[in-house]
C-alpha positions in Angstrom: -2.5 5.7 -19.4 -2.0 2.4 -17.5 -2.9 2.6 -13.8 -1.6 0.5 -11.0 -3.2 -0.1 -7.6 -2.1 -1.5 -4.3 -3.3 -1.8 -0.7 -0.8 -1.3 2.2 -0.8 -1.6 6.0 -3.4 -3.4 8.0 -6.5 -4.9 6.3 -10.0 -3.6 6.8 -13.5 -3.9 5.3 -14.1 -1.8 2.2 -10.7 -2.2 0.5 -12.1 -4.4 -2.3 -14.8 -1.8 -3.0 -12.0 0.8 -3.4 -10.1 -1.6 -5.7 -13.3 -2.2 -7.7 -13.9 1.6 -7.9 -10.4 2.0 -9.5 -10.9 -0.8 -11.9 -14.4 0.2 -13.0 -13.4 3.8 -13.5 -10.3 2.9 -15.4 -12.3 0.6 -17.6 -14.9 3.3 -18.3 -12.5 6.2 -18.8 -9.5 4.5 -20.3 -10.9 1.2 -21.7 -8.0 -0.5 -20.0 -7.4 -3.0 -17.3 -5.5 -2.1 -14.1 -2.3 -3.6 -12.8 -2.9 -4.8 -9.2 0.1 -5.3 -7.0 -0.1 -8.1 -4.4 1.3 -7.6 -0.9 1.4 -3.8 -1.0 4.8 -2.1 -1.6 6.6 -5.5 -1.3 4.6 -6.6 -4.4 5.8 -3.6 -6.3 9.4 -4.3 -5.3 9.1 -8.0 -6.4 7.1 -7.3 -9.5 4.3 -9.4 -8.1 1.3 -8.2 -10.1 -2.0 -9.3 -11.6 -4.3 -7.9 -14.3 -7.5 -6.5 -12.9 -10.6 -6.0 -15.1 -14.3 -6.0 -14.6 -14.5 -9.8 -14.6 -11.9 -10.0 -11.8 -14.1 -7.7 -9.7 -17.2 -10.0 -9.6 -18.3 -10.5 -6.0 -15.7 -8.0 -4.7 -18.1 -5.6 -2.9 -19.3 -7.8 0.0 -15.9 -9.3 0.6 -13.8 -8.1 3.6 -10.0 -7.8 3.6 -8.2 -7.2 0.4 -8.1 -9.4 -2.7 -4.6 -8.1 -3.4 -3.1 -8.9 0.0 -1.2 -6.4 2.0 2.0 -5.8 4.0 3.6 -3.3 6.2 6.5 -1.1 5.0 9.8 -2.6 3.9 13.3 -1.9 5.2 14.4 -1.7 1.6 12.1 1.3 1.1 13.7 2.9 4.1 17.2 2.5 2.7 16.7 2.8 -1.0 13.8 5.2 -1.2 11.5 5.4 -4.2 14.0 4.5 -6.9 13.4 0.7 -6.9 9.6 1.3 -6.9 9.7 3.6 -9.9 12.0 1.2 -11.8 9.6 -1.7 -11.4 6.5 0.4 -12.2 8.2 1.5 -15.4 9.1 -2.0 -16.3 5.5 -3.0 -15.8 4.3 -0.1 -18.0 2.5 1.6 -15.2 2.1 5.3 -15.7 0.4 6.2 -12.4 -0.4 4.5 -9.1 -3.3 4.5 -6.8 -2.4 3.6 -3.2 -5.0 2.6 -0.7 -3.7 2.7 2.9 -3.1 4.5 6.1 -0.2 6.6 7.4 2.7 4.4 6.4 1.3 4.0 2.9 0.8 7.7 2.6 4.4 8.4 3.6 5.7 6.1 0.9 3.3 7.5 -1.6 4.6 10.9 -0.7 8.2 9.8 -1.4 7.1 8.4 -4.8 5.4 11.7 -5.6 8.4 13.7 -4.5 10.5 11.6 -6.9 8.2 12.6 -9.8 6.0 9.6 -10.2 2.2 10.3 -10.5 0.4 8.9 -7.5 -3.0 9.5 -5.8 -3.7 8.1 -2.3 -6.9 6.8 -0.9 -7.2 6.8 2.9 -8.1 3.7 4.8 -7.7 2.7 8.5 -10.2 1.5 11.1 -8.6 4.0 13.5 -10.0 6.8 11.3 -7.0 8.9 12.2 -5.7 10.0 8.8 -5.3 13.7 8.5 -7.3 15.5 5.8 -10.4 13.4 5.6 -13.5 13.2 7.7 -13.7 9.5 7.5 -11.5 6.6 6.3 -12.4 3.3 4.6 -12.9 0.6 7.2 -14.0 2.8 10.1 -17.7 2.4 9.8 -17.5 -1.4 9.7 -15.2 -1.4 12.7 -17.4 1.0 14.6 -20.4 -1.2 14.0 -18.6 -4.3 15.3 -17.3 -2.5 18.4 -20.8 -1.0 19.1 -22.4 -4.4 18.8 -19.8 -5.7 21.3 -20.8 -3.0 23.8 -24.4 -3.9 23.3 -23.7 -7.6 23.9 -21.6 -6.9 27.0 -24.4 -4.9 28.6 -26.6 -8.0 29.0 -23.9 -10.2 30.5 -22.7 -7.4 32.8 -26.3 -6.8 34.0 -26.8 -10.6 34.6 -23.8 -10.8 36.9 -23.5 -7.3 38.3 -20.1 -6.9 36.8 -17.8 -4.2 35.4 -17.0 -5.2 31.8 -14.0 -3.7 30.2 -13.8 -3.7 26.4 -10.5 -3.0 24.7 -10.8 -1.7 21.1 -8.2 -0.6 18.5 -6.9 2.9 18.4 -3.2 3.5 18.7 -3.0 7.4 18.7 -6.7 8.4 18.4 -9.8 7.1 20.1 -12.4 7.4 17.3 -13.5 3.7 17.7 -13.6 3.9 21.5 -15.5 7.2 21.5 -17.9 6.2 18.8 -18.7 2.7 20.2 -18.7 4.0 23.8 -21.2 6.8 23.1 -23.4 4.7 20.8 -23.4 1.8 23.1 -23.9 3.8 26.3 -20.7 2.9 28.1 -20.2 4.3 31.6 -16.6 5.2 30.9 -14.5 5.8 27.7 -10.7 6.0 27.8 -9.0 7.4 24.7 -5.3 8.2 23.8 -6.0 11.9 23.5 -6.4 12.4 27.2 -4.8 10.6 30.2 -7.2 8.9 32.5 -7.3 9.0 36.3 -8.1 5.5 37.4 -9.1 6.5 41.0 -11.6 9.0 39.7 -13.1 6.5 37.4 -13.3 3.9 40.2 -15.0 6.4 42.5 -17.6 7.2 40.0 -18.3 3.6 39.2 -18.8 2.9 42.9 -21.2 5.8 43.1 -23.0 4.5 40.1 -23.4 1.1 41.7 -24.8 2.8 44.8 -27.5 4.2 42.6 -28.6 0.7 41.8 -26.6 0.7 38.5 -24.9 -2.5 39.3 -23.4 -3.1 35.9 -21.0 -0.9 34.0 -19.2 -1.0 30.6 -15.8 0.6 30.3 -14.5 1.1 26.7 -10.7 1.4 26.5 -8.7 2.3 23.3 -5.6 0.2 23.1 -3.4 3.4 23.0 -5.0 5.0 26.1 -2.6 6.1 28.8 -3.0 6.7 32.6 -2.1 10.0 34.2 0.8 10.2 36.7 -1.1 8.6 39.5 -0.2 5.1 38.2 2.6 3.7 36.1 1.6 2.3 32.7 3.0 -1.2 31.9 6.2 -1.2 29.9 5.3 -3.3 26.8 8.5 -2.4 24.8 8.7 -1.3 21.2 8.6 -3.0 17.8 11.3 -3.0 15.1 10.1 0.4 13.9 10.3 2.0 17.3 6.6 2.1 17.9 5.2 1.3 21.4 3.8 -2.2 21.4 0.2 -2.0 22.4 -0.6 -5.0 24.6 -2.8 -5.3 27.6 -4.2 -1.8 28.4 -7.7 -3.2 28.7 -6.5 -5.9 31.2 -4.4 -3.3 33.0 -7.5 -1.1 33.5 -9.7 -4.0 34.4 -7.3 -5.2 37.1 -7.0 -1.7 38.6 -10.8 -1.2 38.7 -11.3 -4.6 40.3 -8.7 -3.7 43.0 -10.1 -0.3 43.7 -13.8 -1.1 43.5 -13.9 -4.6 44.8 -16.4 -5.5 42.1 -16.3 -8.5 39.9 -14.6 -7.3 36.7 -14.0 -9.0 33.3 -12.0 -7.8 30.3 -12.6 -8.5 26.7 -10.2 -7.7 23.9 -12.0 -7.2 20.6 -8.9 -7.4 18.5 -8.8 -8.3 14.9 -12.6 -9.0 14.7 -12.8 -5.2 14.2 -10.9 -5.6 10.9 -12.6 -8.6 9.4 -15.9 -9.6 7.8 -18.1 -7.9 5.2 -18.1 -4.1 4.9 -21.1 -2.1 5.8 -23.0 -0.3 3.0 -21.3 2.9 4.1 -17.8 1.4 3.6 -18.8 -0.1 0.3 -20.0 3.3 -0.9 -17.0 5.2 0.4 -14.5 2.8 -1.1 -16.3 2.9 -4.5 -16.4 6.7 -4.4 -12.8 7.3 -3.4 -11.4 4.6 -5.8 -13.3 6.0 -8.8 -12.4 9.6 -7.9 -8.7 8.7 -7.7 -8.8 7.6 -11.3 -10.7 10.8 -12.3 -8.1 12.9 -10.6 -5.3 11.2 -12.4 -7.1 11.6 -15.7 -7.4 15.3 -15.0 -3.6 15.5 -14.8 -3.4 15.9 -11.0 -1.2 13.8 -8.7 0.6 14.0 -5.4 -2.7 14.2 -3.5 -5.0 12.2 -1.3 -8.7 12.0 -2.1 -10.6 12.5 1.1 -14.0 13.2 2.4 -14.8 16.8 3.4 -18.4 17.4 4.6 -20.5 15.6 2.0 -18.0 15.9 -0.9 -14.6 14.7 -1.9 -11.7 17.0 -1.6 -8.0 16.8 -2.5 -5.3 17.2 0.1 -1.6 17.4 -0.8 0.3 14.4 0.4 2.9 16.6 2.1 0.1 18.0 4.3 -1.4 14.6 5.4 1.4 12.0 5.5 2.9 11.4 9.0 0.1 13.5 10.7 -2.7 12.2 12.9 -6.3 13.3 13.1 -7.2 13.1 16.8 -10.6 13.4 18.5 -11.7 17.1 18.3 -12.2 19.3 21.4 -16.0 19.0 20.9 -15.8 15.2 20.9 -13.7 15.2 24.1 -16.2 17.5 25.7 -19.0 15.1 24.7 -17.1 12.3 26.5 -17.0 14.4 29.6 -20.7 15.2 29.4 -22.1 11.7 28.9 -19.6 9.3 30.4 -18.3 8.5 33.9 -14.6 8.9 33.1 -13.1 12.3 33.9 -11.2 13.4 30.9 -8.2 15.5 31.8 -6.3 18.1 29.8 -5.8 16.6 26.3 -2.3 15.4 25.6 -2.5 16.5 22.0 -4.1 19.7 20.7 -1.8 21.6 18.5 -1.8 18.9 15.7 -5.5 18.3 15.5 -7.2 18.8 12.2 -10.9 19.9 12.2 
């Protein structure tokens, strides 16, 4: 059996550990190298591949990003489906494919599986919102970066008696915002799962300042939305019809400055959350999931995602995870209510949560 591997979607820390896990397991179990596709699905379409063996994996574990490169989905895949992918994989002598990516990669992997080609998916996204796994590759590193940012903003906020707004990534789910906000002791945490009331937050921040807490940190997920009391800025949509996420942190900061009268500054953490060396947890997770993906293929199973469930690794059918989002749980939203200033309203999304 010859195995291929690719990384798709946005980069994150821990991808090279997963690639290494695939290569090392294939070398041990099959005594064969792996075909790595550069630039994700586009690399498969173009036949842009490289042989990966143990020698190629030297120094991979501490490296951020992906040694194979990555790309978003392709219009060609939308129009032609899995056929050109399978044709190229067969020309390359690849018998099965391991895909490492988020929701878009999972959807394409599902199409490949539906067309009869053996595939196993490995979940990665710093948003940590892939259905069917407790944690995704890249989340722990991003959470550490965001938490450190909150810690650093505390000292400058306290020095100038300011409100500091920190915008972090999180399009549909607020795992980074919730985790960093709780771990860093933010006064308010705004997440996509529940609309925020800016007047209520402002009132509570003013009350906090009257109690001699003259500095506050507000963590905002980029996909957070206000309730009907204010109109969210219209940022338009991208070529795929997704809402362009631009400026929610600044929007919140401007509203808080207007309503409280306090000096307010906004910081957008941006792509710093994706880059840099992976934490030990992401290195371990990538290694585990990459190696397990090869084992599953060797056992004759395909069309699944290898994910973390409790302390073990479980298989989830691609049809049950692709195109679905894992939101913050009710317990997590209740925790935000208990320990932060922001009043969390009725969650926007409940029926599609996975626990």
